[in-house]
C-alpha positions in Angstrom: -45.0 -10.8 1.8 -44.0 -10.2 5.4 -45.8 -11.9 8.3 -45.0 -10.8 11.9 -45.1 -13.5 14.4 -43.5 -14.6 17.7 -40.1 -16.2 17.3 -38.8 -19.1 19.4 -35.1 -18.6 18.4 -32.4 -18.1 21.0 -32.2 -14.6 22.3 -29.0 -12.7 23.0 -29.7 -12.1 26.7 -29.1 -15.2 28.8 -31.1 -16.1 31.9 -29.9 -17.6 35.1 -31.6 -19.4 37.9 -31.9 -18.1 41.5 -33.8 -20.8 43.3 -33.5 -22.4 46.8 -30.1 -24.0 47.5 -29.5 -27.6 46.3 -32.5 -27.6 44.1 -31.3 -27.9 40.5 -34.0 -29.2 38.2 -37.4 -27.5 38.7 -40.4 -29.7 38.0 -43.8 -28.0 37.3 -47.0 -29.9 36.6 -49.2 -27.4 34.7 -52.8 -28.5 34.4 -55.0 -27.3 31.6 -58.3 -27.3 33.3 -60.7 -26.5 30.5 -63.9 -28.1 31.8 -67.0 -27.1 29.9 -65.2 -24.6 27.9 -63.5 -27.0 25.6 -65.6 -29.5 27.6 -62.3 -31.4 27.8 -63.2 -32.1 24.2 -61.8 -35.1 22.4 -59.1 -34.1 20.0 -58.0 -31.5 22.5 -55.7 -29.3 20.4 -57.5 -30.0 17.1 -61.0 -28.9 17.9 -62.1 -25.9 20.0 -65.4 -25.0 21.5 -66.7 -22.0 19.6 -70.2 -20.8 19.9 -72.3 -23.1 17.7 -69.9 -26.0 17.8 -71.4 -29.4 17.2 -69.3 -30.9 20.0 -71.8 -30.0 22.7 -73.8 -33.3 23.0 -74.4 -34.7 26.5 -71.6 -37.3 25.9 -69.0 -34.6 25.2 -70.3 -32.4 28.1 -69.9 -35.4 30.4 -66.2 -35.5 29.8 -65.9 -32.0 31.1 -68.0 -33.0 34.1 -65.7 -35.9 34.8 -62.7 -33.6 34.7 -64.2 -31.2 37.2 -66.0 -33.5 39.5 -63.7 -36.5 39.5 -60.3 -35.7 37.9 -59.6 -32.5 39.8 -60.2 -34.1 43.3 -58.1 -37.1 42.4 -55.2 -35.0 41.2 -55.5 -32.7 44.3 -55.3 -35.8 46.5 -52.2 -37.1 44.6 -50.4 -33.7 44.8 -51.3 -33.4 48.5 -49.7 -36.8 49.3 -46.4 -35.5 47.9 -46.8 -31.9 49.1 -46.6 -30.7 45.5 -47.9 -27.3 44.3 -48.8 -26.8 40.7 -50.4 -24.3 38.2 -53.9 -24.8 36.9 -54.2 -23.0 33.5 -57.9 -22.4 33.3 -60.2 -20.7 30.8 -62.5 -18.0 32.2 -65.6 -19.9 31.2 -64.5 -22.9 33.3 -63.8 -20.7 36.3 -67.3 -19.3 36.3 -68.9 -22.7 35.5 -67.1 -24.6 38.2 -66.3 -22.0 41.0 -66.3 -24.7 43.7 -63.5 -26.6 42.1 -61.5 -23.4 41.8 -62.0 -22.8 45.5 -60.7 -26.4 46.2 -57.7 -25.8 44.0 -56.8 -22.5 45.7 -57.5 -24.0 49.2 -54.9 -26.6 48.4 -52.3 -23.9 47.6 -52.2 -24.3 43.9 -51.9 -21.4 41.4 -54.6 -20.4 38.8 -53.4 -19.0 35.5 -55.2 -17.7 32.4 -56.0 -20.1 29.5 -58.2 -18.1 27.3 -61.9 -17.2 27.7 -63.6 -20.3 26.2 -60.6 -22.1 24.7 -60.9 -20.0 21.6 -58.7 -20.6 18.5 -56.3 -17.6 18.8 -54.9 -17.5 15.2 -58.5 -17.2 13.8 -59.4 -14.1 15.8 -59.2 -10.6 14.6 -56.9 -8.5 16.8 -59.7 -6.5 18.3 -61.7 -9.7 19.1 -58.6 -11.3 20.7 -58.2 -8.1 22.9 -61.9 -8.3 23.9 -61.5 -11.9 25.0 -58.3 -11.1 26.9 -60.2 -8.4 28.8 -63.1 -10.9 29.4 -61.0 -13.6 30.8 -59.2 -11.2 33.2 -62.6 -10.0 34.4 -63.7 -13.7 35.0 -60.5 -14.4 36.8 -61.0 -11.4 39.1 -64.6 -12.4 39.8 -63.7 -16.0 40.8 -60.1 -16.1 41.9 -59.6 -12.4 42.8 -56.8 -10.1 41.6 -55.1 -10.5 38.3 -53.4 -13.5 36.8 -49.6 -13.5 36.6 -49.3 -16.0 33.8 -51.0 -17.1 30.6 -51.2 -20.2 28.5 -52.7 -19.9 25.0 -55.5 -22.3 24.1 -53.9 -25.0 21.9 -50.5 -23.4 22.5 -51.0 -21.1 19.5 -50.5 -17.4 19.0 -51.5 -14.6 16.7 -49.3 -11.7 15.6 -50.6 -9.6 18.5 -50.7 -12.1 21.4 -47.4 -11.2 22.9 -48.3 -7.5 22.6 -51.5 -8.1 24.5 -49.7 -10.1 27.2 -47.3 -7.2 27.7 -50.1 -4.6 27.6 -52.1 -6.4 30.3 -49.2 -7.0 32.6 -48.6 -10.7 32.3 -45.3 -11.8 33.8 -44.9 -15.1 32.1 -46.3 -17.2 29.3 -46.2 -21.0 28.8 -47.3 -21.7 25.2 -44.2 -21.7 23.0 -41.6 -24.3 22.2 -38.3 -22.5 21.5 -36.5 -24.4 24.2 -37.2 -27.6 26.1 -35.6 -27.0 29.5 -34.7 -23.3 29.6 -37.0 -20.3 30.1 -36.3 -17.5 27.6 -37.7 -14.2 26.3 -39.3 -14.7 22.8 -38.9 -12.1 20.1 -41.2 -10.9 17.3 -40.2 -12.4 13.9 -41.1 -10.9 10.6 -41.6 -13.8 8.3 -40.2 -13.3 4.8 -40.6 -16.2 2.4 -38.1 -15.2 -0.2 -35.5 -13.5 2.1 -34.2 -14.0 5.6 -36.6 -13.5 8.5 -36.0 -10.5 10.7 -36.2 -10.5 14.5 -37.5 -7.8 16.9 -36.7 -7.1 20.5 -37.1 -9.5 23.3 -40.4 -9.5 25.1 -40.7 -8.5 28.7 -42.8 -11.7 29.2 -40.8 -14.7 30.3 -41.5 -17.8 28.3 -41.7 -21.1 30.3 -41.5 -23.5 27.3 -43.8 -26.5 26.7 -43.6 -29.6 24.5 -46.2 -32.0 23.0 -44.0 -34.8 24.2 -44.8 -33.7 27.8 -48.6 -33.4 27.2 -51.0 -36.2 28.1 -53.7 -35.3 25.6 -52.4 -36.4 22.2 -51.3 -39.9 23.2 -54.1 -40.8 25.6 -57.4 -39.1 24.8 -59.7 -40.8 22.2 -62.5 -39.4 20.0 -63.7 -41.1 16.9 -62.4 -39.4 13.8 -60.6 -36.7 15.8 -58.0 -38.2 18.1 -56.6 -41.7 18.2 -55.5 -41.6 21.8 -55.7 -44.8 23.8 -52.0 -45.1 23.9 -49.8 -47.3 26.0 -49.6 -45.6 29.4 -46.5 -47.5 30.4 -44.8 -46.2 27.2 -46.0 -42.7 28.1 -44.4 -43.1 31.6 -41.1 -44.2 30.1 -41.2 -41.2 27.7 -41.8 -38.7 30.5 -39.2 -40.4 32.7 -36.5 -40.4 30.0 -37.1 -36.7 29.3 -36.7 -36.0 33.0 -33.6 -38.1 33.3 -32.0 -36.3 30.4 -32.9 -32.8 31.8 -31.5 -33.7 35.3 -28.3 -35.3 34.0 -27.3 -32.9 31.3 -28.8 -29.5 31.9 -28.1 -27.2 34.9 -31.2 -25.6 36.4 -33.5 -27.3 33.9 -37.2 -26.5 34.0 -39.4 -29.5 33.1 -43.0 -28.4 32.3 -45.4 -31.4 32.3 -48.9 -30.6 31.0 -51.8 -32.7 32.0 -55.6 -32.5 31.9 -57.9 -33.6 34.7 -60.3 -35.4 32.3 -57.3 -37.4 31.0 -54.8 -37.8 33.8 -57.5 -37.9 36.3 -58.4 -41.4 35.0 -57.4 -44.4 37.2 -54.5 -45.7 35.0 -53.1 -42.2 34.5 -53.1 -41.4 38.3 -50.9 -44.5 38.6 -48.5 -43.2 35.9 -48.2 -39.8 37.7 -47.7 -41.5 41.0 -44.8 -43.5 39.7 -43.3 -40.5 37.9 -43.5 -38.3 41.0 -41.8 -41.1 43.1 -39.0 -41.3 40.5 -38.5 -37.6 40.4 -38.7 -37.2 44.2 -36.1 -39.9 44.7 -33.5 -37.3 43.7 -32.8 -34.8 46.5 -31.9 -32.0 44.1 -35.3 -31.8 42.5 -37.7 -28.9 43.2 -41.5 -29.2 42.5 -42.8 -25.7 41.9 -45.6 -23.7 40.3 -45.0 -21.8 37.1 -44.9 -18.5 39.0 -42.5 -19.9 41.5 -40.2 -20.8 38.6 -40.6 -17.2 37.2 -39.7 -15.8 40.6 -36.4 -17.7 40.5 -35.2 -16.4 37.1 -33.9 -13.1 36.1 -31.8 -11.6 33.3 -28.0 -11.8 33.7 -27.9 -8.1 32.9 -29.9 -7.6 36.1 -27.6 -9.8 38.1 -24.1 -8.4 37.5 
């Protein structure tokens, strides 16, 4: 049986960086702002807010309220102190529920990108339903942000067999959901999964992938929910992990892209603001580091075939 999915294997076309002089590693903090949609739900990537979900009690809803009302302002203040611009990947439902926070984010110069309609579970959707929700989130984006989103992050960093096709159809320039690299943007390919013979690979997508990693996500190690997510990890250990990954990227990879994913309801907490402050200071101590939004990173990359 064949199964067509999106591959993370290395593509034949190499990419090269064209960014401001003397800025070698690009650091982008991408925030997944899913207030009220996933309600910043405990367990993050393991439970999703679907209509009829039981995770809609006042206690769960209050976590989303904290993210919007407390976490977002704290993070905006932190980024302002260091003059850092980031990308907020936000579901359409969160945009229409908290438009004031979206205005604050935009007023501070940050980017808003797509992150689903209500943090739906993409692999469980029929293709037509996934397309309907893609249209809906673009409409919500236009109503609150204005215009069309340049980039997309899949809820829970998961795809269906038609997700990339939809991103191409609706004109997205970049995606940040896949894990086929750690520090290098790439163009993913469709893979036909054959269990008893070799997989076969299709053509490269026109959508540029800005890869992510669970190791660079705050949610799994830090956010607690009984029976869902252990969380409550050692935040000093998390700082060392993020610092070590950055140090490796800077020392060993030319023009590395380091995509850190944080959630306002998690990293907006007091102890995590301290972790981010220390991390930013460490990164900023190197004069060759560039803090950028995901679209700014996209604008500084192009295919070698277009260069020569």
